[in-house]
C-alpha positions, 0 to 999 in steps of 0.5 A: 500500500502506498501512503501519501498525505492529504496534501500530496493526494491532489498532486498525485491525482493531477499526475495520474489525470495528466497521464491518462490524457497522455501527458506524462510529466514525470518521465522522458517520453523516449525512454518510456517508448523504448521500454514498452517497445522492447518488452510490451509486457512484464510479469512482476513477482510479489517481491518486485511489486513490494520493492517498487511500492517503496520507490513509487511512494518516495517519488510521490512524496517529493514536493515538486516535479523537478525533485521527482524527475531528479529522483527518477534520474538517479535510479539505475536503468533496471529500477527506472524501468520497473518504476515506469512499468509500475506507474503506468500500471497504476495509471491503467488501473485508475483508468479502468476503475473510473470507466463506466460499466459498459455491460 
């Protein structure tokens, strides 16, 4: 479970909403494209998910977009890729949860 303060919640909601609209403010578009073209699907173990939870939480608690981007830039390439995949999974789940029931 990822914890954010009530003050951070509005920023997280903004970032997710922007991502749903196709504006990925945190990530370099070329790197994201490269990650998903190279391996469109990736299975996560429970341990992987737990590790990424901490990175996502740290990322989201950074106060500004610049500090969030700096945090991401400091990650090694493998961790960055897993953070990207986790973040986009969160965005996708949020999109599905907010969709109207079609059946």
